C-alpha positions as CSV (number, residue, x, y, z in Angstrom):
1,X,0.0,0.0,0.0
2,X,1.3,3.5,-0.9
3,X,2.2,5.7,2.0
4,X,3.6,9.1,3.0
5,X,6.9,8.8,4.9
6,X,8.1,11.9,6.7
7,X,11.4,12.7,8.4
8,X,12.2,15.7,10.6
9,X,12.4,17.1,14.1
10,X,9.7,18.3,16.5
11,X,8.0,20.3,13.8
12,X,7.4,17.0,12.0
13,X,6.5,15.0,15.1
14,X,4.1,17.7,16.2
15,X,5.5,18.8,19.5
16,X,3.2,20.6,21.9
17,X,0.0,19.7,19.9
18,X,-2.9,18.7,22.2
19,X,-3.0,14.9,21.6
20,X,0.7,14.3,22.5
21,X,1.3,17.0,25.1
22,X,1.7,14.9,28.3
23,X,2.4,15.8,31.9
24,X,4.9,13.4,33.7
25,X,4.9,12.5,37.4
26,X,6.9,15.6,38.2
27,X,4.4,17.9,36.7
28,X,6.5,18.7,33.6
29,X,5.2,18.5,30.1
30,X,6.8,16.5,27.3
31,X,5.9,15.4,23.7
32,X,4.9,11.8,23.1
33,X,4.3,11.7,19.4
34,X,3.7,11.7,16.6
35,X,0.6,13.9,16.6
36,X,-2.5,13.3,14.5
37,X,-2.7,17.1,14.1
38,X,0.9,17.4,12.7
39,X,1.3,18.3,9.1
40,X,2.3,14.7,8.0
41,X,-1.2,13.4,9.1
42,X,-2.9,16.4,7.5
43,X,-1.0,15.9,4.3
44,X,-1.5,12.2,4.3
45,X,-5.3,12.7,4.5
46,X,-5.2,15.1,1.5
47,X,-3.1,12.6,-0.5
48,X,-5.2,9.7,0.7
49,X,-2.1,7.9,1.8
50,X,-1.2,5.9,5.0
51,X,1.3,8.0,7.1
52,X,4.6,6.8,8.6
53,X,5.8,9.9,10.6
54,X,9.4,9.4,11.6
55,X,9.8,12.9,13.1
56,X,11.8,13.0,16.3
57,X,11.9,16.0,18.6
58,X,15.3,17.7,18.8
59,X,16.8,16.0,15.8
60,X,19.8,17.5,14.0
61,X,20.1,17.1,10.2
62,X,22.7,14.4,10.7
63,X,20.2,12.4,12.8
64,X,17.4,12.9,10.3
65,X,19.8,11.7,7.5
66,X,20.8,8.6,9.6
67,X,17.1,7.8,10.4
68,X,16.3,7.9,6.6
69,X,19.3,5.7,5.8
70,X,18.2,3.2,8.4
71,X,14.6,3.1,7.2
72,X,14.0,0.0,5.0
73,X,10.3,0.2,4.1
74,X,10.4,2.5,1.1
75,X,8.4,1.4,-1.9
76,X,8.2,2.8,-5.5
77,X,4.7,4.2,-5.0
78,X,5.5,6.1,-1.7
79,X,5.9,9.8,-1.2
80,X,8.8,10.8,1.0
81,X,9.0,14.3,2.6
82,X,11.9,15.7,4.6
83,X,11.5,18.8,6.8
84,X,15.2,19.5,7.6
85,X,16.0,20.8,11.0
86,X,17.9,23.8,12.4
87,X,21.5,23.9,11.1
88,X,23.1,24.7,14.5
89,X,22.0,21.4,15.8
90,X,24.6,18.7,15.7
91,X,24.7,15.0,16.7
92,X,28.0,13.5,17.8
93,X,27.7,9.7,17.2
94,X,29.4,7.6,19.8
95,X,27.3,4.5,19.5
96,X,25.4,3.9,16.2
97,X,22.9,1.3,17.6
98,X,22.1,3.4,20.7
99,X,20.7,6.2,18.5
100,X,17.7,3.9,17.6
101,X,17.4,2.1,20.9
102,X,17.2,5.0,23.2
103,X,14.6,7.6,23.9
104,X,17.4,10.1,24.6
105,X,18.2,12.3,21.7
106,X,22.0,12.7,21.4
107,X,21.8,16.1,19.6
108,X,23.7,19.2,20.8
109,X,21.5,22.3,20.4
110,X,22.6,25.9,20.5
111,X,19.5,26.9,22.5
112,X,20.5,24.3,25.2
113,X,23.9,25.8,25.5
114,X,22.7,29.4,25.8
115,X,20.1,28.5,28.3
116,X,22.5,26.1,30.1
117,X,19.9,23.5,30.5
118,X,22.2,20.5,29.7
119,X,22.4,19.1,33.2
120,X,25.4,16.9,32.5
121,X,28.5,19.1,32.9
122,X,30.6,17.1,30.5
123,X,28.0,17.3,27.8
124,X,27.4,21.0,28.4
125,X,31.2,21.6,28.1
126,X,31.2,19.5,24.9
127,X,28.3,21.5,23.4
128,X,29.7,24.9,24.4
129,X,33.1,24.0,22.8
130,X,31.5,22.8,19.6
131,X,29.5,26.0,19.0
132,X,32.4,28.2,20.1
133,X,35.2,26.7,18.2
134,X,33.8,24.5,15.4
135,X,30.3,25.5,14.2
136,X,30.2,27.6,11.0
137,X,27.0,28.4,9.1
138,X,28.6,28.1,5.6
139,X,30.1,24.7,6.6
140,X,26.7,23.5,7.9
141,X,24.9,24.6,4.8
142,X,27.4,22.7,2.7
143,X,27.0,19.6,4.9
144,X,23.2,19.8,4.6
145,X,23.4,20.0,0.8
146,X,25.5,16.9,0.9
147,X,23.1,15.0,3.1
148,X,20.1,16.1,1.0
149,X,21.7,15.0,-2.3
150,X,23.0,11.7,-0.8
151,X,19.7,10.6,0.8
152,X,17.8,11.7,-2.3
153,X,19.9,9.4,-4.5
154,X,19.8,6.6,-1.9
155,X,16.0,6.5,-1.9
156,X,15.5,6.9,-5.6
157,X,18.3,4.5,-6.8
158,X,18.1,1.8,-4.1
159,X,14.3,1.6,-3.7
160,X,13.1,3.1,-7.0
161,X,11.1,5.6,-4.9
162,X,11.2,8.7,-7.1
163,X,8.8,11.0,-5.2
164,X,11.1,12.7,-2.7
165,X,10.5,16.2,-1.4
166,X,12.9,18.4,0.6
167,X,11.7,21.3,2.7
168,X,13.6,23.8,4.9
169,X,12.3,25.5,8.1
170,X,13.5,28.9,7.0
171,X,14.7,30.4,3.8
172,X,18.4,31.3,3.5
173,X,20.9,32.4,0.9
174,X,21.5,29.1,-0.8
175,X,25.0,28.0,-1.8
176,X,25.8,27.9,-5.5
177,X,27.3,24.4,-6.0
178,X,27.2,22.7,-9.3
179,X,26.6,19.2,-7.8
180,X,23.4,20.2,-6.0
181,X,20.4,18.6,-7.7
182,X,17.7,19.3,-5.1
183,X,14.9,21.7,-5.9
184,X,13.6,23.1,-2.6
185,X,10.1,24.6,-2.6
186,X,9.6,28.1,-1.1
187,X,7.5,26.6,1.7
188,X,9.0,27.4,5.1
189,X,7.2,26.4,8.3
190,X,9.2,29.0,10.3
191,X,7.3,31.8,8.4
192,X,3.9,30.3,9.3
193,X,4.7,30.3,13.0
194,X,4.5,34.1,12.9
195,X,1.0,34.1,11.4
196,X,-0.9,31.6,13.6
197,X,-1.2,30.8,17.4
198,X,1.6,28.7,18.8
199,X,1.3,25.3,20.4
200,X,0.7,24.5,24.1
201,X,4.3,25.2,25.0
202,X,4.1,28.6,23.4
203,X,7.2,27.7,21.4
204,X,6.2,25.2,18.7
205,X,3.7,25.7,15.9
206,X,0.0,25.2,16.7
207,X,-2.7,23.3,14.8
208,X,-3.4,26.1,12.3
209,X,0.2,26.3,11.2
210,X,0.4,22.6,10.6
211,X,-2.9,22.7,8.6
212,X,-1.7,25.6,6.4
213,X,1.7,24.1,5.9
214,X,0.3,20.8,4.8
215,X,-2.2,22.5,2.5
216,X,0.7,24.4,0.8
217,X,2.8,21.3,0.4
218,X,-0.2,19.5,-1.1
219,X,-0.8,22.2,-3.6
220,X,2.9,22.3,-4.6
221,X,2.9,18.5,-5.0
222,X,-0.2,18.7,-7.3
223,X,1.2,21.6,-9.3
224,X,4.5,19.9,-9.8
225,X,2.8,16.6,-10.8
226,X,4.7,14.7,-8.1
227,X,1.9,12.1,-7.9
């Protein structure tokens, strides 16, 4: 059966949407997704496709790329959509299998470093050092382009699944490299967040954003004759 497969971070999982916003025993809220209100479910309904939402909160682009590489259930009739994450996020891989067998996301995030909410001192030091001495926006754009082109070829060539769409959260001055074959639509969820109410954590997009985002992706897919 044809399906819609989506990869991304919390914006794909649907963080802070009503059906997955859960309070733990300490009274703190967390996301337990994916959400039925998130854009993959809305888009799947519009396309009349079963949905396999692989969005994972906090994911870096490296982790999204690895998740897509590890996925084995592509078929030629599927539609695959990536919503790539924030470029400052970075995942340092120390144990490949542990990535998929743990609920803990190994991604370092710039916001965590600034807010100093990484409780483990060694990890906080590692993250601070990374963003101070190594992170460079041009370098991360180049790396993202490489991941996008690689996973696109991987899915199309190894699984004969030709309907692959790549989306960015925000628009940016794209690099001019002659080996880039990815056409990215001008549909950016970050811009929708400023037009509609936010989710229950007052940080992530709310239901209206997900609905509009899915509608615009659907219209683009139809106009481009992706199906």
